[in-house]
C-alpha positions in Angstrom: 3.1 126.7 79.9 2.3 130.6 78.7 -1.5 131.3 78.5 -1.9 130.7 74.9 -0.2 127.4 74.6 -3.3 127.0 77.6 -5.7 128.6 75.5 -5.2 126.3 72.7 -6.0 123.4 74.3 -10.1 124.6 75.0 -12.7 124.3 72.4 -13.8 128.0 71.7 -11.4 130.1 74.1 -10.3 133.5 73.4 -7.2 135.1 75.1 -7.8 139.1 76.4 -4.4 140.0 77.2 -0.7 138.9 77.1 -0.7 135.0 76.0 3.1 134.9 76.5 2.0 135.0 80.0 3.5 132.0 82.5 0.6 129.5 84.4 2.0 127.3 86.2 -1.5 125.9 88.0 -4.9 126.3 88.0 -7.0 127.8 90.8 -10.8 127.3 91.7 -10.2 128.7 95.3 -9.9 132.7 95.1 -8.6 132.6 98.4 -5.5 130.2 96.7 -4.2 132.2 94.3 -1.1 133.1 94.0 1.3 134.4 90.9 1.2 132.4 88.0 -1.7 130.7 88.6 -5.1 130.8 86.3 -8.7 131.4 88.3 -11.3 129.4 86.6 -14.1 131.1 87.6 -16.5 128.3 87.8 -20.0 128.6 88.3 -21.7 126.1 91.4 -24.8 125.9 92.0 -24.8 128.1 95.2 -21.7 130.6 93.7 -20.7 132.0 90.9 -17.0 132.3 90.6 -17.3 135.4 88.7 -18.1 137.2 91.8 -14.7 136.7 92.9 -12.6 137.5 90.1 -11.3 140.8 91.4 -10.3 138.5 94.6 -8.2 136.5 93.1 -6.6 139.1 90.8 -5.8 140.3 94.5 -4.4 137.5 95.8 -1.8 137.4 92.9 -3.6 135.1 89.8 -2.0 136.4 87.1 -5.4 134.8 84.8 -8.8 134.4 84.1 -11.1 132.0 82.6 -14.5 132.6 82.5 -17.8 131.5 80.6 -19.7 134.4 80.8 -17.6 138.0 80.2 -20.0 140.4 80.7 -20.7 139.3 84.2 -16.5 138.9 84.9 -16.5 142.5 83.4 -19.3 144.0 86.1 -18.0 142.4 88.6 -13.9 143.9 88.2 -15.6 147.1 87.9 -17.7 146.8 90.8 -14.1 146.3 92.3 -12.3 149.4 90.3 -10.7 146.9 88.6 
């Protein structure tokens, strides 16, 4: 499914980047990310997935989903992204 199709199904979602990116799976574990995956930067009780966004991209994730875009920008800037 193309990212732009997936985004249409999520109320309030905003797309930054290429909506034609093919997404085959959604992953919550940055260590398991591969190409054609969207990493969902979920905030838990102990860990914040936004802190692992750069790691997910290094593993091959083609897209990121976050509820905290500013935190995501800060974390990826720390990693040089």
